[in-house]
Structures are given as C-alpha cells and as structure tokens.
C-alpha positions as CSV (number, residue, x, y, z in Angstrom):
1,M,8.2,1.4,-30.7
2,Q,7.8,3.3,-27.4
3,S,6.0,1.2,-24.9
4,E,2.9,2.5,-23.3
5,H,4.1,3.8,-20.0
6,S,1.7,6.1,-18.2
7,D,2.7,9.1,-16.2
8,K,3.3,8.2,-12.6
9,Q,4.2,9.6,-9.3
10,T,7.7,9.0,-8.0
11,D,9.4,9.7,-4.7
12,S,10.6,13.1,-6.0
13,G,7.7,14.1,-8.3
14,M,6.1,13.0,-11.6
15,M,7.7,10.9,-14.4
16,Y,6.1,11.9,-17.7
17,T,6.3,9.9,-21.0
18,G,5.7,10.4,-24.6
19,D,4.4,13.7,-26.1
20,K,3.5,15.0,-22.7
21,A,7.1,14.6,-21.6
22,K,8.3,16.4,-24.7
23,K,5.9,19.3,-24.1
24,I,6.9,19.6,-20.5
25,L,10.6,19.6,-21.3
26,A,10.1,22.4,-23.8
27,E,8.2,24.4,-21.1
28,I,10.9,23.7,-18.5
29,L,13.7,24.9,-20.9
30,A,11.8,28.0,-22.0
31,N,11.3,29.1,-18.4
32,E,15.0,29.0,-17.3
33,K,15.7,31.6,-14.6
34,D,19.3,32.3,-13.7
35,G,20.5,28.7,-14.5
36,L,17.6,27.1,-12.7
37,Y,14.4,25.5,-14.0
38,P,11.6,26.1,-11.5
39,L,8.8,24.7,-13.6
40,Y,8.0,21.0,-12.9
41,Y,10.7,21.0,-10.1
42,G,11.2,17.4,-9.0
43,D,9.9,15.8,-12.1
44,T,11.4,13.6,-14.7
45,G,10.4,12.2,-18.1
46,Y,11.4,10.7,-21.5
47,Y,10.1,10.4,-25.0
48,G,11.2,8.8,-28.3
49,E,12.4,10.8,-31.3
50,A,12.8,9.9,-35.0
51,N,10.3,7.0,-34.7
52,D,12.0,5.8,-31.5
53,Q,15.5,5.6,-33.0
54,Y,16.6,7.4,-29.8
55,F,15.1,8.6,-26.6
56,V,15.4,11.9,-24.8
57,A,15.2,11.8,-21.0
58,F,15.2,14.7,-18.5
59,D,15.7,14.9,-14.8
60,N,14.6,18.0,-13.0
61,T,14.6,16.6,-9.5
62,T,17.1,19.2,-8.3
63,G,15.8,22.1,-10.5
64,D,18.9,21.9,-12.7
65,C,17.1,20.0,-15.5
66,W,19.6,17.5,-16.9
67,V,18.9,16.2,-20.4
68,E,20.4,13.2,-22.1
69,E,19.9,11.1,-25.2
70,F,19.8,7.3,-25.2
71,A,19.8,4.5,-27.8
72,T,17.0,2.6,-26.0
73,E,14.0,3.3,-23.9
74,E,15.3,1.0,-21.3
75,R,18.5,3.0,-20.9
76,A,16.5,6.2,-20.6
77,I,14.3,4.8,-17.9
78,H,17.4,3.4,-16.1
79,W,19.1,6.8,-16.1
80,I,16.0,8.5,-14.7
81,K,15.6,5.9,-11.9
82,N,19.3,5.5,-11.1
83,G,21.0,8.7,-12.2
C-alpha cells in the first residue's frame, strides 16, 4: 500500500504523490512542446499503479520529464531524490 506522503517543496520544485502526481504527469506529457515539457518545470512525483504492484515516478527538474517504473515505492523515491 502506498504510504501517505504529502506533496512537499524540494530544492528544485514540488514533489507530488498519489493521484495528484498521476494527474500532473498526464498534464505534463499532454503539453509537450518541441521535446520539452514546460508545465510543472522543476517538479517531481510518483504514484502507485495496479494496487501498488509498481510505482511510476517522474522527474521534470530540467524540463525533459524523465519517467520510470519501479517495483517499490522506496526505489521510486530514491530515484527522484538521487537521480
């Protein structure tokens, strides 16, 4: 089960979690412009899928919006924090 992390400010922007992160990632990807993702520039986030069987994390700190899947919530958070 996904733990209850709240959205929080990081050095580069906001880190979103849960349904809010899922919605924001969809908005970011839908608004791609010439290979860049200007919405939510500097922000990161993650959310669980398939009853938390895996986690989707995104990193838009550079405006390139990297997206990865992880087996655990801890690995998703580690990737966001450490690249």
